[in-house]
N, C-alpha and C positions, 0 to 999 in steps of 0.2 A: 471531446464529443459530449454533447448534451443528451441526457436520457430524460424524457419528459416528466415522469412521475416517480414517486417513491416506490410504487409497485413495480414499475419498469426497472428501476435501479436494482431492487432486490432480486428480480427475475434474472437480470443480466449477471449478477454475481452468483446466483444459484446455478445458472447454466455453465458459466465459464470459470467459476472460482473453486477454491479448495479451502479446507479448514486450516487455519494457521493460529499460532499463539502470539499474542502481543501483550507484553508484560505478564500478568498472571491470568489473563482471560483468553478465550478463543473466539474467533469470528470467521466468516467466509470472506476471502479476498482473492484477487487475481494477481498471481505472481508473474512478473515479466522483467525484462531488462529495458530500461529507458535510455534514450540517447542523452548524453551530457557533453558539454564542451567547457573546458577550463583552460584559460590561457592559450586558446587556439588549438588545443589538443582534444580530439574527439574520442569518445569512449562510450561504453555501456555500463550502467549501474543497476544492480538489482533493485526492484521496487515492488510495492504492493498497492493495488487500488482497493480501497475499502469504503464502506458507507461512512459518511461523516458521523453518524450516531455511534459507530463502532470505534471511532478514533478520538472521541472526546477526551479520554484520559491518556492518550498516547503522547509521549514527549521525546525530545531529542535525547539520545542515549539509552532509550528503553530497549530491552531485549525482545527479539522477534525470532520465532522458530518456524521455518518452512521446510517441509520434507525432511525433517530431522537435522537441518543445518541451522546454526546460530548466526543471527545478524543483529546489527544495532541500527536504530533509526538515526539518520543524519540530516534529514530534511522532511518537513511536513508541508505539503502543498494542497491546500483546499481549493477546489475549483469553483466554488460558489453555487454548484448545482446539486449538492448532496453527496458528492464523492470526494475522497481525499487520496492523494498520492503520497505514500510513505517511501522515501528514497532510503535505501539500506546500504550498509557496508558489512562485509563478512566479519564476524567476531574473531 
């Protein structure tokens, strides 16, 4: 989904997001479960949608905390519109 401006993207996250910890910092993100398919096996994987400016220092293996639960970043998927999907695995 393309959200037209930086202001729109920030408003989207402010409305639907929550504060999470990525590495040593905090930001607002939308926590959800994304559809994944591996070797024809369908599943859901926890994921965060964040502003690309909040994900500049995020890397594979970084610690993430959402609602007091620890996760690790396993995939970083920039969409080219200013949002990034961080796919997570429970720690």
